[in-house]
C-alpha angles and dihedrals in degrees: 000000000000116000116266102231133037112280133186120207125213107189118090123191116198096221106038147069101275122202108216101170137003124188088197114209090000093058111115101170142029117229115194124188120203121189126214137228113345091353132133135221089247113018092050088066099032134094136168115274104252091212091052119023091192090067132055134215115228095184099193088065105020099043113016098062089065094046096044102030100169094062147100115217133204136179117207119212126190136163112270137182132151095277088059091076100018104038125187105264110235130143089256095051102046098079101050119016128182093262085059090057095047092048089051090048092052093052094046100046093046092045090052094049091051094046093048091051096042092243102115093130099051118118120255133208119191120208111193135182123213114314091000085078087068091051085057096043091048092050092052098041104038104034098049112133092359086127138344095266095048089047089054092053094049094042094054096044105115102171149014130196115196120197111197095337114155113228112146119073129134094204140016091255087076093052090047091051090052090048091058089054094048088051089051093063091062097035094246101126095130127146090251098053098045097047117123093356090154091061092039089056093067095096095051094048088050092049087054093052094044091052094050088055091050092051089049093050093051093049089052096046118105091201106040127059118238122260104250115221139197123186120198125186133196113255095193130065122249115246124193132186121216117179093340091310118118121217125191108212094181121217107343091201114021123217089253094052094042092058131091106215112255091036124092110233117232122212128227120203095233141079124262096273098043099039088092098049123087125182096196144359091261093063105115091225089054092049090048095049098043088042087061092047088052094049092048089052095048089051090060087082095056122097115261091237089056094051092044095044112145097356125272118301112271122294109218143163123197134331130320127201120199110260097023114133103198136117116240125201107314093009094233106092123034120211125305106340116174109222145060123311093258093055089046092053092050089048091052095046091049095049099041110026104033104267134308097298094098116123089223122078117251090252092052095045089049094049094048093048096047094049089050091054091047092049090051092048089051091052095060 
């Protein structure tokens, strides 16, 4: 059973699901933090206290419990290196890459904790930084229904907040370009590490597609509430110093790349590394992020039909010209279509697969088409 009174926990394990705070019987929501490349379940979210440099502020534990009192807070840690997100492409590695393992671990550990505390039906909100957002997206999109516990986690996920997570890209070249920037933060831009980045980006591109489809499915559902999403982007460039030489890496993830179409991006006045670190509750970034968490929680009391009213705004990738007969990224929505998700899907199906008479659903057709194209791309 859950503990009866609020409790803070001090121990942090680098590769585990760490409980930071538990409001006990008063807890109404689980908030789960997920770090990105070369991150850590504590240091990713931690910064020095500006009022006392001998102390640090770990805001998910030190600040958030006072802002979201009726909560249980976790920070998930997992081993990350560059190959986690950009794996070497071989026949053996294509089917199940390291990011799949981490996504599975996230689902499993969270499901076990919720089962052991009889809280399996409690709503979940994820907060993820950078490529950690793709670990979350992959966990939700590709492990839905794989088992009862995994299904419960996805079913009760009510929100996801992404801090500098890349989602939008019409081709693998965009993902490869971003990878070089990420490597630049760590000084790892060697010929070996950047080799074949376009091919190695296939998995991340597919995760983005799959997650869009999951969001669309939830918005179209009459029985399940949508997964509420907030996308934040860095407003400052990232600077690194190597051997006294300063290097401006620019924005690692731009506002456009960090945005899921249909959601308005929100800027945080920080660079890619510091956008997820807050020293106090008055910091604008903290107010914006926690404000979204509060909104997601308040929406839990709204009827499903109200939240899903009219479908989600159009999910779209790139430009579409009338008369064209090409499949854009994902294959399920062409260009900038004005209308609801349902209308956009029907439009896409009619323009690309010969109308709506197909025996497969639009989602099934889209997934099959995109996977076919990815396989053809990998074969070249």
